[in-house]
C-alpha positions in Angstrom: -15.7 24.3 16.8 -16.9 20.9 18.8 -14.5 19.1 20.5 -16.9 15.9 21.5 -16.7 14.2 18.8 -20.0 12.4 19.4 -21.8 15.8 17.9 -20.5 15.3 14.7 -22.3 14.5 11.8 -20.1 11.9 10.3 -20.7 8.9 8.0 -19.0 5.6 8.5 -17.2 6.9 5.5 -16.3 10.0 5.9 -15.1 9.1 8.9 -12.3 6.3 7.7 -11.7 8.8 5.4 -10.3 11.3 8.2 -8.6 8.5 10.0 -7.1 7.8 6.8 -5.6 10.9 6.2 -5.0 12.0 9.2 -2.5 8.7 9.1 -1.2 9.9 5.9 0.0 12.8 7.1 1.7 11.6 9.9 3.6 9.2 7.9 4.6 12.0 5.8 6.1 14.5 8.9 8.0 10.8 10.1 9.4 11.1 5.9 10.2 14.5 6.9 11.9 13.3 10.2 14.0 11.1 8.1 15.1 13.8 5.7 16.1 16.1 8.3 18.2 13.3 9.9 20.0 12.2 6.7 20.6 15.6 6.0 22.2 16.3 9.3 24.3 12.8 9.2 25.4 14.0 5.6 26.2 17.0 7.3 28.7 15.1 9.2 29.9 13.1 6.9 31.0 15.9 5.0 32.3 17.4 8.4 35.0 14.0 7.9 35.2 14.0 4.6 36.8 18.3 5.1 38.9 16.6 7.6 40.4 14.0 5.7 41.3 16.9 2.9 43.4 18.0 6.0 45.1 15.2 6.8 45.4 13.9 3.3 47.3 17.9 2.5 49.1 17.3 5.6 50.4 13.7 4.7 51.5 15.7 1.0 49.3 14.1 -0.8 47.9 17.2 -2.2 46.6 16.1 -5.3 43.7 13.7 -3.5 43.4 16.5 -1.5 42.4 19.0 -4.2 40.0 15.9 -5.4 38.4 16.1 -2.6 38.0 19.7 -2.4 37.4 21.1 -5.6 35.3 17.1 -6.5 33.4 16.0 -3.9 33.1 18.4 -1.2 31.4 21.0 -3.3 28.9 18.7 -4.6 25.0 18.6 -4.4 23.3 15.2 -2.3 21.0 14.5 -5.3 21.2 15.9 -8.8 23.6 18.9 -7.5 21.2 19.8 -4.7 22.2 20.1 -1.4 20.5 18.4 1.2 19.3 21.8 3.1 17.6 22.6 -0.5 16.2 19.2 -0.6 14.5 19.8 3.1 13.3 23.2 1.9 11.7 22.0 -0.9 9.9 19.5 1.0 8.4 21.9 3.3 7.7 24.1 1.5 6.2 22.6 -1.2 4.4 18.9 -0.3 4.8 19.3 3.8 2.9 22.1 3.8 0.4 21.9 0.7 -0.4 18.8 2.3 -0.6 20.0 6.2 -3.3 23.1 4.4 -4.9 19.9 2.1 -5.9 18.4 5.6 -6.6 21.2 7.9 -9.1 22.4 5.0 -10.8 18.4 4.6 -11.1 17.9 9.2 -12.4 22.6 9.2 -15.3 21.1 6.8 -16.3 16.5 7.9 -15.3 17.3 11.6 -15.3 21.3 12.4 -11.7 21.3 13.1 -11.5 18.3 15.6 -8.5 16.1 15.3 -8.3 12.6 16.1 -11.8 11.6 15.8 -11.5 8.2 15.6 -8.8 7.9 18.1 -11.1 10.3 20.4 -14.6 7.6 19.9 -12.0 4.6 20.7 -10.6 6.5 23.5 -14.1 7.5 24.9 -15.5 3.5 24.5 -12.5 2.0 26.0 -13.2 4.3 29.1 -17.1 4.2 29.5 -16.4 -0.5 28.9 -14.5 0.3 32.0 -16.0 2.0 34.1 -19.1 -0.4 32.9 -17.3 -3.5 34.1 -16.3 -2.1 37.6 
């Protein structure tokens, strides 16, 4: 594997395709982080709801506490899925697959080198800075 992006024989279209694919992958990872945040936030909310169940029962409102316990706390967030199931499914059935796809494309087109466009930009900017001195 090369570490010098200038050693690669990439067309401009190939470099652009790699760059767009890598940006897309980065946004998918950000979306996964947002999903994890949603999972954690909803978990904290459910903890508070459980505390509310206890407080309702303590205040003598067993019917409301029972409804909360039986109808709302065990319910799934989306289509009866709990958020941990959404996180797992996203990770194993989507994230892993697109990561593998991106890696295969990068391996074939860029000898596995990541961030070719950024590496070339870094080199150009540093060369420009030294040329000006």
